[in-house]
Structure formats: structure tokens, C-alpha cells
Residue, then its C-alpha position, 0 to 999 in steps of 0.5 A: x081219353x082225350x077231349x075231342x073239343x081240345x083241338x089246336x084251335x081251342x088251345x091257340x085261343x086259350x094261349x092268346x087269352x093268356x098272353x093278353x092277360x099277361x100284358x101282350x095287348x097289341x092287336x097286330x101282335x096277337x093277330x100275327x101269333x094267331x096266324x102262325x102255327x107254332x106246331x110246325x116250328x116244334x120238334x115232333x117229340x114236343x108237338x103236343x105241347x106246341x100251344x103251351x106258354x112255355x119254351x121248348x127244346x129244339x135242335x143244336x141245344x137251342x129253344x123255341x121261346x115261350x110265346x109270352x116272351x115272343x109277344x112281349x119282345x115283338x110288342x116292344x119293337x112297336x113295328x110299322x108295316x114299312x119297317x126293315x127288321x134285323x133278327x139275331x138268332x133265327x132258331x126255329x124261325x117262329x119269332x121270325x115268322x111273327x116279325x114277317x107278318x108285321x114288317x116289310x122285310x126281316x133279315x135274320x141271322x143264325x150261327x147253326x147251319x142246321x137250324x137255318x136250313x130247317x127254318x128256311x123250309x118252314x118259311x117256304x111252307x108258310x109262303x113267307x117271301x119277305x124273310x132274308x136269311x144269313x148263316x153267320x155270326x149274329x154278334x157282328x150284325x149285318x152291316x151291309x144292310x144297315x141301318x135297320x128300323x128295328x133290331x131284335x136279339x134272341x140270345x143274351x149278350x153279356x154287355x150292351x150290344x154296341x155293335x148292333x146299336x150302331x146298325x140301328x137308325x137314329x129313331x130305331x128300336x132294339x130289344x135284347x136280353x143283356x146280362x151274364x148268368x142264367x137270368x138276364x134283363x130284357x132291355x129296350x133301346x129307343x133312339x132319340x133321333x140324335x145318336x143317343x138312346x133311352x133304355x127301358x127294362x122290360x123284366x127278367x128273362x132266360x135266354x141262351x148266351x150269344x156266342x162268337x163265330x159260327x157253329x161247326x156242322x152238326 
């Protein structure tokens, strides 16, 4: 018999405590996670697991990222309220929603039209009006809207994301998984204001690979 006290609210509270214990301590990031109902981004089959700290399958062979990774990557961006953010890989839209609560504008790109349409519906449901979507090849970035204050990449590039770094402001920050194979390095690139970047490794992660072009209709 299910525990009547085990509500979505208590599960969320446990999740936030777990994230804090793992190093996601930025108050703004934790507040954004608390305000964003992960269950509406999760397929019906896995909805009872929405508040677990684990990645879950979504359509098109993709995943909704583990909340700890979402929190870690968002925290690493050091977002400011006036920031313009480029997100590569909309997916379910969960990470996008977190970013939208911490920045002025989020430009998000997705190569699967099915995922983009579903995410757009969720943004409408949540009343998120500062998200701008684009169906396209994320590896190319969004040069018409560059430069960006922050860039977050949710698919692994095999090499340094040079094309995206060129769309970053001189003092901007880019966070991305980089590497070949099932395990990649999560890297943080911080602009030095003079056209160069410092690089910091945040740990090992597992992301789907970044693919060229856009997907055929599913």
C-alpha cells in the first residue's frame, strides 16, 4: 500500500536535499528546480519516477537528464538575470525551463521536430514567455542571435565545440560534455575577456552524442 505521505511535494523536497548534499548549492538554481514540475516533462510510463535523481527515457531515443546533472550544469553557468542563453538540445524542455527562470532570454535548439513541438506545449502550460525555440542543427549554433552571455550544450561533441565558442561573448561561459564514447568530460569554458578561454573539468558524464543536421520526421 502506498504511503499517503509520499506526495510529489515530499519527493521534490528529498530530491532538493539530495542535490544540495552532492554540491548543487546555488540558492537560485535550487529554487528554479523547486518551481519546475519535472513530472510534466516525463513520459507517462515513467511519471512515478519523475522525482528520482536519475535520467529517464523520452521520445526519439533521447533522455531527460538526471536532476543532479541539470543542477550542476546550470550552477556552472553562473547565470545573471539579464543573461541571454543559448541551449543546444531542447529535449523534453526541462533544462530549458530551469534556465528560463534564471535568465532574461533562452534560445533553445532541437534537431527532432517531435521533441520541439512537445516542449513548446509544456512551455505554454507553464507560462514561460522568455523561451525562443528553433528546429535546426545545434552544432551550428544560432549565429543570427550571437553573441550569447551563456551557452549550455546537452549533447556530447567529440571535439572542442569551436563553432559554439565563437558565438560566446568575450566574458561568457559555455558548459558542455566533450568526448567520444559512452563517458565524456563535462567542461566549463570561461572567457577571459580577450578572446581566450580557461577550461575547467567538472566531472565525468554520459550524454547522447551530438549529431549533424536535423532528424527525419518521426
